[in-house]
C-alpha positions in Angstrom: 59.7 95.5 115.5 62.4 94.4 117.8 64.3 91.1 117.1 66.4 89.9 119.9 69.0 87.2 119.5 70.3 85.9 122.7 73.5 84.0 123.6 74.0 83.0 127.2 77.6 82.6 128.2 78.3 81.6 131.8 81.9 81.8 132.9 82.7 79.4 135.7 84.4 81.1 138.7 88.1 80.5 138.8 91.4 82.0 139.3 93.1 84.0 136.6 96.3 85.9 137.5 95.2 85.9 141.0 91.7 87.3 140.4 88.3 85.8 140.3 86.6 86.0 136.9 82.9 86.9 137.4 80.0 85.0 136.0 78.5 86.8 133.0 75.7 86.8 130.5 76.0 88.2 127.0 73.0 89.4 125.0 72.7 90.7 121.5 69.7 93.1 120.9 68.8 94.2 117.4 66.3 96.7 116.0 65.2 96.7 112.3 63.9 99.9 110.6 62.2 99.4 107.3 62.6 102.5 105.1 59.9 103.6 102.8 60.9 104.3 99.2 60.9 108.0 98.5 62.3 108.1 94.9 61.0 106.8 91.6 63.7 105.6 89.1 63.2 106.2 85.4 65.1 104.2 82.8 65.9 106.3 79.8 67.2 104.8 76.5 68.5 106.6 73.5 69.2 104.9 70.2 71.8 106.5 68.0 74.0 105.9 64.9 77.2 104.1 65.7 79.3 107.3 65.3 77.5 109.1 68.1 79.4 109.6 71.4 78.2 109.7 74.9 78.7 113.4 75.0 76.4 113.7 71.9 73.7 111.8 73.8 74.0 113.8 76.9 73.7 117.0 74.8 70.6 115.7 73.2 69.1 115.0 76.6 69.7 118.5 77.7 66.9 119.7 80.0 66.1 116.2 81.4 68.6 116.5 84.3 70.6 113.5 83.0 74.3 113.8 83.2 77.2 111.4 82.8 76.6 110.2 86.4 73.3 108.7 85.3 74.9 106.6 82.6 74.7 102.9 83.1 75.5 101.1 79.8 75.8 101.1 76.0 75.3 98.3 73.6 75.2 97.7 69.8 72.0 96.4 68.3 71.1 95.1 64.9 67.9 96.7 63.5 66.1 95.2 60.5 65.9 97.5 57.5 64.2 95.7 54.7 66.4 92.8 53.6 69.4 94.2 55.5 70.1 95.3 59.0 71.6 98.5 60.5 73.9 98.6 63.4 72.9 101.2 66.1 73.9 102.0 69.6 71.6 102.0 72.6 72.6 104.2 75.5 71.0 103.5 78.9 70.6 105.9 81.8 69.0 105.7 85.3 67.3 108.9 86.5 66.0 109.0 90.1 63.5 111.6 91.1 61.4 112.4 94.2 58.3 110.3 94.3 56.3 113.5 94.8 57.6 114.9 91.6 56.8 111.9 89.4 54.2 113.6 87.3 56.4 116.6 86.7 59.4 114.4 85.7 57.2 112.5 83.3 56.2 115.8 81.6 59.8 116.9 81.5 61.0 113.6 79.8 58.1 113.8 77.3 59.2 117.3 76.4 62.8 116.3 75.9 61.6 113.3 73.8 59.6 115.6 71.5 62.5 118.1 71.2 65.0 115.3 70.3 62.8 113.9 67.6 62.7 117.4 66.0 66.4 118.4 66.5 68.0 115.0 66.2 66.0 112.9 63.8 68.6 110.1 63.8 68.2 109.8 67.6 65.3 107.9 69.2 64.5 108.3 72.9 62.3 106.1 75.1 61.7 106.0 78.8 59.8 104.2 81.5 59.5 103.7 85.2 61.8 101.0 86.5 60.9 101.0 90.2 61.2 102.7 93.5 64.2 103.2 95.8 65.2 104.7 99.1 67.2 107.9 98.6 70.7 108.1 100.2 69.4 111.0 102.3 66.7 108.9 103.8 69.2 106.1 104.6 71.6 108.5 106.3 68.8 109.9 108.4 68.4 106.6 110.2 70.3 106.4 113.5 70.7 103.8 116.1 69.7 104.6 119.7 72.4 103.2 122.0 70.4 103.7 125.3 67.4 101.9 123.8 69.5 98.9 122.7 71.3 98.7 126.1 67.8 98.7 127.8 66.6 96.0 125.5 69.8 93.9 126.2 69.5 94.4 130.0 65.8 93.4 130.0 66.6 90.2 128.1 69.7 89.5 130.2 67.7 89.8 133.4 65.1 87.2 132.2 68.0 84.8 131.6 69.6 85.6 134.9 66.3 85.3 136.8 65.9 81.8 135.4 69.2 80.9 137.0 68.4 82.6 140.3 70.9 85.4 139.6 70.7 89.1 138.9 72.2 91.3 136.3 75.0 93.7 137.4 77.3 96.2 135.7 78.1 96.2 132.0 81.4 94.5 131.3 81.7 95.0 127.6 79.8 96.5 124.6 80.2 96.1 120.9 77.8 97.4 118.3 77.3 97.5 114.6 74.9 98.7 111.9 74.4 96.6 108.8 72.1 97.1 105.8 70.1 94.2 104.5 69.1 94.4 100.8 65.8 92.9 99.7 66.9 92.8 96.1 66.1 94.8 93.0 64.5 93.9 89.6 66.4 96.5 87.6 70.0 97.6 87.3 68.8 101.2 87.8 67.0 100.6 91.0 68.7 100.4 94.4 67.4 97.5 96.6 65.0 98.5 99.4 67.2 98.7 102.5 66.6 97.6 106.1 69.1 99.1 108.5 69.7 96.8 111.4 71.1 98.3 114.6 72.8 95.6 116.7 74.3 95.8 120.1 76.1 93.0 122.0 76.4 93.7 125.7 78.2 91.6 128.4 76.7 91.9 131.9 78.2 90.7 135.1 76.0 88.3 137.1 75.6 88.2 140.9 74.1 85.5 143.0 72.8 82.2 141.8 74.8 79.4 140.2 
């Protein structure tokens, strides 16, 4: 879908350093591209005794694909134990995986969970799906088409010029930018769905009219 935001700036003819400043029309054309999520994000938590380190937890998660780069936080918790409470640590990780491999990743995490319960009985692992996200590769694959945006801008500029009895001439100036609008995320593990916006502002000379 193409969203066009228009600003008509008409410069009155006058003298500036001995030259006539031409009338002009400035138009901003934008195109939004909604990216479809292609990754599922798993939230993985491991509860350990207070003397466990992050390296201990990473080692216990061996085979899951989780590394220190997936680490997000650690917090201490008070766990009831009869009339007393025990202090434990809860380590949190975010694991993105291709959406097409979701079933295989679930099987992998289940196998690691079973292995941890056997080899590290003082550790407790849990996991769940925290949401979807657009992979960095998918975001980088989006490009802005400069010729298309110039054509969009010229079309809209001509509509404005025609209403004033003028016609659009040569391009006088161009500025462009690409921004990413985030739609929000419900989990600290999940990247917001992104909508890249290609924007181009073009200043055209006007002839006739006025």
